[in-house]
C-alpha positions as CSV (number, residue, x, y, z in Angstrom):
1,X,-29.9,-5.7,24.4
2,X,-30.3,-2.6,21.8
3,X,-27.8,-0.8,24.2
4,X,-25.3,-3.3,24.2
5,X,-25.1,-2.9,20.3
6,X,-24.8,0.3,20.4
7,X,-22.0,0.3,23.0
8,X,-20.7,-1.7,21.1
9,X,-20.9,0.5,17.4
10,X,-20.1,3.7,19.6
11,X,-16.9,2.1,20.7
12,X,-16.1,0.6,17.7
13,X,-16.7,3.1,15.0
14,X,-15.5,5.8,17.5
15,X,-12.3,4.0,17.9
16,X,-12.0,3.6,14.2
17,X,-12.4,7.3,13.3
18,X,-10.2,8.5,16.1
19,X,-7.1,6.2,15.0
20,X,-7.4,7.7,11.9
21,X,-7.9,11.7,12.8
22,X,-4.5,11.1,15.4
23,X,-2.5,9.8,12.7
24,X,-3.6,12.3,10.1
25,X,-2.7,15.1,12.6
26,X,0.6,13.6,13.3
27,X,1.5,13.5,9.6
28,X,0.6,17.1,9.2
29,X,3.1,17.9,12.1
30,X,6.2,16.6,10.6
31,X,8.1,17.8,7.9
32,X,9.9,15.7,5.4
33,X,13.3,15.9,6.4
34,X,15.3,13.5,3.9
35,X,15.6,15.5,0.8
36,X,17.9,17.6,3.4
37,X,20.4,14.2,3.5
38,X,23.8,14.7,2.5
39,X,25.2,13.0,-0.6
40,X,26.9,10.1,-0.1
41,X,29.8,8.4,-2.8
42,X,29.0,5.0,-1.2
43,X,26.6,3.4,-3.9
44,X,25.1,0.0,-2.6
45,X,24.4,-2.6,-5.3
46,X,20.6,-2.8,-6.2
47,X,18.4,-6.2,-7.3
48,X,15.2,-4.8,-8.8
49,X,12.8,-7.8,-8.6
50,X,9.8,-7.1,-10.9
51,X,7.4,-10.1,-10.7
52,X,5.2,-9.8,-14.1
53,X,2.4,-12.0,-14.3
54,X,0.6,-11.9,-17.6
55,X,1.9,-8.1,-17.6
56,X,3.0,-7.8,-21.4
57,X,1.1,-4.8,-22.0
58,X,3.3,-2.8,-19.7
59,X,6.6,-4.7,-18.7
60,X,9.0,-3.7,-21.4
61,X,8.0,0.0,-21.1
62,X,8.8,-0.5,-17.7
63,X,11.9,-2.3,-17.8
64,X,12.9,0.5,-20.1
65,X,12.7,2.8,-18.1
66,X,14.7,1.3,-15.2
67,X,17.6,0.7,-17.3
68,X,17.8,4.9,-17.1
69,X,17.9,5.3,-13.6
70,X,20.1,8.4,-12.0
71,X,22.5,5.5,-10.6
72,X,25.7,4.0,-11.4
73,X,24.4,1.3,-14.1
74,X,26.9,-1.3,-12.6
75,X,25.4,-1.3,-9.2
76,X,21.7,-2.3,-9.7
77,X,20.0,-4.8,-12.0
78,X,16.6,-5.5,-13.2
79,X,15.4,-8.7,-12.8
80,X,12.0,-9.2,-14.1
81,X,10.5,-12.9,-13.1
82,X,7.9,-13.8,-16.1
83,X,5.4,-15.9,-15.1
84,X,3.0,-16.1,-18.0
85,X,4.6,-13.8,-20.4
86,X,4.5,-14.2,-24.2
87,X,7.4,-15.6,-26.2
88,X,7.4,-12.4,-28.1
89,X,7.6,-10.6,-25.0
90,X,10.4,-12.2,-23.2
91,X,12.4,-11.7,-27.0
92,X,12.2,-8.2,-26.7
93,X,13.0,-8.1,-22.8
94,X,15.9,-10.1,-23.3
95,X,16.9,-8.0,-26.6
96,X,16.5,-4.9,-24.3
97,X,19.4,-6.6,-21.9
98,X,17.0,-7.1,-19.0
99,X,17.3,-9.9,-16.9
100,X,14.6,-12.4,-17.0
101,X,13.9,-15.4,-14.8
102,X,11.0,-17.3,-16.3
103,X,8.8,-19.2,-13.7
104,X,5.7,-21.6,-13.5
105,X,3.5,-22.0,-11.2
106,X,-0.1,-24.6,-10.8
107,X,-1.4,-21.6,-9.1
108,X,0.7,-18.1,-9.4
109,X,1.3,-15.5,-6.7
110,X,3.6,-13.2,-6.1
111,X,5.4,-14.3,-2.7
112,X,5.9,-17.5,-5.3
113,X,7.6,-15.5,-7.9
114,X,9.9,-13.2,-5.5
115,X,11.0,-16.6,-3.8
116,X,12.2,-18.3,-6.7
117,X,14.3,-15.0,-7.7
118,X,15.3,-14.6,-4.0
119,X,16.8,-18.1,-4.8
120,X,18.8,-17.3,-8.2
121,X,20.5,-14.1,-7.1
122,X,23.9,-14.0,-5.8
123,X,25.5,-12.6,-2.6
124,X,26.9,-9.8,-3.9
125,X,23.6,-7.9,-3.6
126,X,23.2,-5.5,-0.5
127,X,19.4,-4.1,-1.3
128,X,16.3,-5.8,-2.9
129,X,13.7,-3.6,-4.5
130,X,10.2,-5.3,-4.8
131,X,8.3,-3.3,-7.5
132,X,5.1,-4.1,-9.9
133,X,4.8,-4.4,-13.2
134,X,3.4,-1.7,-13.7
135,X,5.6,0.6,-11.4
136,X,8.0,3.5,-12.7
137,X,11.1,4.8,-10.8
138,X,11.7,8.4,-10.0
139,X,14.8,8.8,-11.9
140,X,16.4,9.6,-8.4
141,X,14.7,7.0,-6.7
142,X,17.6,4.8,-6.1
143,X,20.0,7.4,-5.1
144,X,17.1,8.4,-2.2
145,X,17.1,5.1,-0.7
146,X,20.4,4.8,-0.8
147,X,21.1,7.4,1.2
148,X,18.7,6.1,3.9
149,X,20.5,2.8,3.7
150,X,23.7,4.3,4.4
151,X,22.1,5.6,7.3
152,X,20.8,2.9,9.2
153,X,17.8,2.2,7.8
154,X,17.2,-1.8,6.2
155,X,13.5,-1.5,5.5
156,X,12.1,1.5,3.3
157,X,8.8,1.8,1.9
158,X,8.7,4.7,-0.8
159,X,6.0,6.9,-1.8
160,X,3.5,5.5,-4.3
161,X,2.3,8.1,-6.4
162,X,-0.8,7.6,-8.7
163,X,0.6,7.0,-12.7
164,X,-2.9,8.2,-14.0
165,X,-6.0,10.2,-12.8
166,X,-8.2,10.5,-15.7
167,X,-11.2,8.8,-14.7
168,X,-13.6,9.0,-11.9
169,X,-12.5,5.7,-10.2
170,X,-8.8,6.6,-10.7
171,X,-9.3,9.7,-8.9
172,X,-10.8,8.0,-5.8
173,X,-7.9,5.5,-6.3
174,X,-5.5,8.6,-6.1
175,X,-7.0,10.4,-3.2
176,X,-6.9,6.9,-1.3
177,X,-3.4,6.4,-1.6
178,X,-2.9,9.8,-0.6
179,X,-5.0,9.3,2.6
180,X,-3.1,5.8,3.2
181,X,0.6,7.1,2.8
182,X,-0.2,10.2,5.1
183,X,-1.6,8.1,8.0
184,X,-0.5,4.9,7.8
185,X,3.1,5.5,6.8
186,X,3.9,9.5,7.4
187,X,1.7,9.4,10.3
188,X,2.8,6.4,11.7
189,X,6.6,7.5,11.7
190,X,6.0,10.8,13.1
191,X,5.1,9.1,16.3
192,X,7.7,6.7,16.1
193,X,5.7,3.7,14.9
194,X,6.9,1.6,11.5
195,X,5.3,2.6,8.2
196,X,3.1,-0.6,6.6
197,X,4.4,-1.4,3.5
198,X,2.8,-1.7,0.2
199,X,3.6,-4.6,-2.0
200,X,5.7,-2.1,-4.0
201,X,8.1,0.3,-3.5
202,X,9.7,-1.8,-1.3
203,X,13.2,-2.1,-0.8
204,X,15.1,-4.2,2.0
205,X,18.6,-5.3,3.1
206,X,19.3,-8.0,1.0
207,X,20.0,-10.9,3.7
208,X,16.9,-9.9,5.5
209,X,14.5,-10.3,2.7
210,X,16.0,-13.4,1.5
211,X,15.4,-14.7,5.3
212,X,11.9,-13.5,6.1
213,X,10.6,-14.2,2.4
214,X,11.1,-17.7,2.8
215,X,8.4,-17.8,5.6
216,X,5.8,-16.4,3.6
217,X,3.7,-18.1,0.9
218,X,0.5,-16.1,1.0
219,X,-1.9,-16.2,-1.7
220,X,-3.3,-12.2,-1.3
221,X,-1.7,-10.1,1.4
222,X,1.8,-11.0,1.5
223,X,2.7,-7.5,2.5
224,X,0.6,-7.8,5.7
225,X,2.7,-11.3,6.6
226,X,5.7,-9.5,5.6
227,X,5.6,-6.3,7.8
228,X,4.7,-8.4,10.3
229,X,8.0,-11.2,10.0
230,X,10.1,-7.4,9.7
231,X,9.2,-5.7,13.1
232,X,9.1,-9.4,14.9
233,X,12.6,-9.4,14.1
234,X,13.4,-5.7,15.9
235,X,13.4,-3.6,12.5
236,X,11.7,-0.1,12.0
237,X,10.2,0.2,8.5
238,X,11.3,3.6,7.8
239,X,8.9,5.9,5.2
240,X,11.1,7.4,2.1
241,X,8.3,10.1,1.2
242,X,10.5,11.7,-1.3
243,X,11.6,8.6,-3.3
244,X,8.7,8.5,-5.4
245,X,7.1,5.0,-7.4
246,X,4.5,5.4,-9.5
247,X,2.1,3.2,-9.8
248,X,-1.5,2.7,-12.2
249,X,-4.3,3.4,-10.6
250,X,-7.7,1.4,-11.4
251,X,-10.3,3.5,-14.0
252,X,-13.2,1.5,-14.2
253,X,-15.8,-0.3,-11.4
254,X,-15.0,-3.9,-12.4
255,X,-10.9,-3.4,-11.7
256,X,-12.2,-1.4,-8.8
257,X,-14.3,-4.2,-7.7
258,X,-12.0,-6.7,-8.1
259,X,-8.7,-5.3,-6.4
260,X,-10.8,-4.0,-3.4
261,X,-12.2,-7.7,-2.7
262,X,-8.9,-9.2,-2.5
263,X,-8.1,-6.2,-0.2
264,X,-11.2,-7.0,2.2
265,X,-10.5,-10.4,2.3
266,X,-6.6,-10.4,3.5
267,X,-7.5,-8.1,5.9
268,X,-9.9,-10.2,7.7
269,X,-7.9,-13.1,7.3
270,X,-5.1,-11.5,8.9
271,X,-6.6,-10.2,11.7
272,X,-7.9,-13.7,12.5
273,X,-4.9,-15.1,12.3
274,X,-2.5,-12.5,13.6
275,X,-4.6,-10.6,16.5
276,X,-3.7,-13.1,18.9
277,X,0.2,-12.6,18.6
278,X,-0.3,-8.9,18.2
279,X,-1.8,-8.7,22.0
280,X,1.1,-11.2,23.5
281,X,3.7,-9.0,21.2
282,X,1.9,-5.7,22.9
283,X,2.5,-7.4,26.6
284,X,5.9,-7.9,25.3
285,X,6.4,-4.1,24.4
286,X,6.6,-4.5,21.0
287,X,4.0,-2.1,20.1
288,X,4.9,-1.8,16.4
289,X,3.8,-5.5,15.9
290,X,0.5,-4.9,17.8
291,X,-0.3,-1.8,15.7
292,X,0.2,-3.7,12.2
293,X,-1.2,-6.7,13.5
294,X,-4.0,-5.9,15.5
295,X,-4.9,-2.6,15.0
296,X,-4.6,-2.4,11.4
297,X,-6.5,-5.1,10.3
298,X,-9.1,-4.4,12.9
299,X,-9.6,-0.8,11.1
300,X,-12.6,-0.8,8.9
301,X,-11.8,0.4,5.4
302,X,-12.3,4.1,4.7
303,X,-14.9,3.5,2.3
304,X,-16.7,0.9,4.7
305,X,-16.1,3.2,7.9
306,X,-18.5,6.0,6.0
307,X,-21.4,3.1,5.3
308,X,-21.0,2.1,8.7
309,X,-21.6,5.6,10.2
310,X,-24.3,6.2,8.0
311,X,-26.2,2.9,8.5
312,X,-26.2,3.6,12.4
313,X,-27.0,7.1,11.8
314,X,-30.1,6.3,9.7
315,X,-31.0,3.5,12.0
316,X,-31.0,6.0,15.0
317,X,-33.2,8.5,12.9
318,X,-35.5,5.6,12.0
319,X,-35.9,3.7,15.6
320,X,-35.0,7.1,17.8
321,X,-38.0,6.0,20.1
322,X,-35.8,3.0,21.1
323,X,-32.3,4.2,20.9
324,X,-30.0,5.8,23.5
325,X,-27.2,7.8,21.8
326,X,-28.7,10.8,20.0
327,X,-28.6,10.7,16.4
328,X,-26.1,14.4,16.6
329,X,-23.5,12.0,18.1
330,X,-23.3,10.1,14.6
331,X,-23.0,13.2,12.7
332,X,-20.4,14.7,14.7
333,X,-18.5,11.4,14.2
334,X,-19.2,11.8,10.5
335,X,-17.6,15.4,10.2
336,X,-14.6,14.0,12.2
337,X,-14.0,11.3,10.2
338,X,-14.4,13.4,7.2
339,X,-12.0,16.1,8.6
340,X,-9.1,12.7,9.1
341,X,-9.7,12.0,5.7
342,X,-9.6,15.4,4.3
343,X,-6.3,16.8,6.4
344,X,-4.2,14.7,3.6
345,X,-5.6,15.7,0.1
346,X,-3.3,18.5,-1.4
347,X,-4.8,21.8,-2.1
348,X,-4.7,21.1,-5.8
349,X,-6.8,17.8,-5.6
350,X,-9.4,19.8,-3.6
351,X,-9.5,22.4,-6.7
352,X,-9.5,20.4,-9.5
353,X,-11.1,16.6,-8.3
354,X,-12.8,17.6,-5.1
355,X,-16.4,17.6,-7.4
356,X,-15.5,14.3,-9.2
357,X,-14.6,12.4,-6.3
358,X,-18.0,13.2,-4.3
359,X,-19.7,12.8,-7.2
360,X,-18.5,9.2,-7.5
361,X,-17.8,8.2,-3.9
362,X,-21.5,7.2,-2.9
363,X,-21.5,4.5,-6.1
364,X,-17.8,3.1,-4.8
365,X,-19.1,2.9,-1.1
366,X,-21.8,1.0,-2.3
367,X,-19.8,-1.4,-4.2
368,X,-17.3,-1.9,-1.0
369,X,-20.7,-2.9,0.5
370,X,-21.3,-5.4,-1.4
371,X,-18.1,-6.7,-1.5
372,X,-18.5,-7.7,2.1
373,X,-20.5,-10.3,0.5
374,X,-18.5,-11.7,-2.0
375,X,-15.3,-11.9,-0.2
376,X,-15.5,-16.1,0.1
377,X,-12.6,-17.0,-1.2
378,X,-11.0,-14.3,-2.8
379,X,-7.4,-14.9,-0.5
380,X,-7.3,-18.7,-1.9
381,X,-7.0,-17.4,-5.7
382,X,-5.0,-15.0,-7.1
383,X,-6.8,-12.1,-8.4
384,X,-4.8,-10.5,-11.3
385,X,-5.7,-6.7,-12.0
386,X,-4.9,-5.5,-15.4
387,X,-2.7,-2.8,-16.2
388,X,-2.2,-1.2,-19.7
389,X,-0.9,2.2,-18.8
390,X,2.9,3.3,-20.0
391,X,2.5,6.9,-19.5
392,X,2.5,9.6,-16.5
393,X,-0.2,11.8,-16.6
394,X,-0.9,12.9,-12.8
395,X,-1.4,16.9,-12.4
396,X,-0.7,16.4,-8.5
397,X,3.2,14.9,-9.3
398,X,4.8,18.6,-8.2
399,X,2.3,18.6,-4.9
400,X,3.9,14.9,-4.1
401,X,7.5,15.8,-4.6
402,X,7.0,19.0,-2.2
403,X,4.7,17.4,0.2
């Protein structure tokens, strides 16, 4: 019995580590090419959809920033989907000439807000950008994604970059975003697979997203269902690395815990729901669907992977007389895992933030472990992360633009 448990842990943990390592290396072997795309004189009309649930602190600043993009003003519209915003916020948005779509639901979700908005848009739009209420776009964002669209990409995931990196948990959240962008988006595209999407900074051909969203009514993790609907229809998700969208990182343990609780819950839920369809699609030759439905959801979150390896190594040390796999194996696996996570991080991160990240990583890992006992019901309730940052303060910004 002990041997079977060891074999299971060896297979699962090693598989997770090697998966990350493979895509981490793949992402390092390709260079950004989209910056060299030739300019176009064709400007697609874009609808920027911004679901805003109780985001009075940031939505006005964000909406105003969207009015200053380097793109013909007649070719894009900003639509704030206002859910539970204060009357004064609504008045200020309308005064700023922002399109406001008030919505109200018994149980609010992002999917419901987006479907309400898509049901009211006319057919003059070619592209839809889904952005969060705290997100700010780089001035050339629409120019970049328009270039890719003109080249045939109907589904585009932009690079999400930290808005703030001022507290230990913001540093960890920033590192997590950089690693995820590199492995699950850049690395996946490097080997011909679709990028995963991340809930914001997503650009779609308008008829496609309208049709797909009609099939989605998820409370949490709607992006996981969205990407599967996309690839099931034969579309490839392109990662636009040089189109930057700035996102507020969580700064405190409570916000970190609430956010990760929602993420872990949705991952477990969608693995149970989609592992069988994932295997069936693999047998039909759709590796994209299998990778997103089965592999991504089967993977342990990176902090839990660290915890899992350390736990098994500790058990191997304490019960060395009973186990068959030597302790050195788990030590080697820990180092390989560390390498897979270290490769995506830029040199400046090591110079400025490595000590802070390592000092606070054990606390974050322990919080992730505790969340495993609190995920029940998390996917049935909309868990909102409050935002308050209106400025961009990220010393790694130039690195994001150059990578």
